[in-house]
C-alpha positions, 0 to 999 in steps of 0.5 A: 242491394239484393242477391237472390230473391225465391217465390215459393208455395207455402204449403209444401215448400216447392219453389218456383222461381228464382230471381237473377242473381245480383252476386257478383262472386261466382263462388259457393256463398251464393250455393250456401245461401240459396241452400239457407233460403230453401231451407226458411221456405221449407221450415214456412210450410211445415209451420216452424215459422211465422206465417206473415213475414221475418228476417233472419238475420246469417253471416253479414246479410239478412234473408227477408221473407213475406208470406201471403196467399199461400206464396212465399217472397224470399229474399237476400240482403246486406245487413246494412240495406234497410230492412223497408226497402227490402219489404218493400221490394216484396211487396212490390212482386207480390203485387206483380204476383197477383195477376196469375192465376192462383190456379197455374200456381198450384199446377207447378211440381217440380221446382224453380220452373215457374218461367215468367218470373225473371219478367216479374222480377224486371217488372217488380224491380223497375228502377230499383230501389237504393237506401240513398233513396231519402224516403224510401216510397213514393208516398213517402216522397209526396208526403213529404213534397206537400209539407215541405214548405209548410215545415220551411215557412215554419222554420222562418217564422220560427227564426224572424221570432227569435230574431225579433226577442234578441234584438228588442231592447227588452229581451236580456241574455244572462250570462251566469 
């Protein structure tokens, strides 16, 4: 499950927005992980971390980040949460973020002052993806829906072929 989402500028490491928290416990862990996310953002702006996408494991959690068009999207998930789903979440967020004017983002000077982000986060989340989803993405689901009947037909054909061989008189099963 996604716990924290932070968006920041990759050029100077300024955190622009923080998504709604999903951590149930209101203790020092949240502030610790938020500080870790801000540190990762600063390291990306310094050039110490790869400027594309990466997963960083901390304790029993993973930070996944994606940097595109000078904006860094960071999310914290449980380590058991599928990496693919975390990056799909970040991609959805990036697509929603592209709708905003880049000059607006460049003019922000105070941390966490991008107020439209909470609405943006809700839009990007839509129906939250869960690991229980078999296919993970709508594209994979479409492929599965198209190919499942074909797969079933092939499996049935193989079973029928095997059954016809077994029932034939010339097919001998030898046991050693």
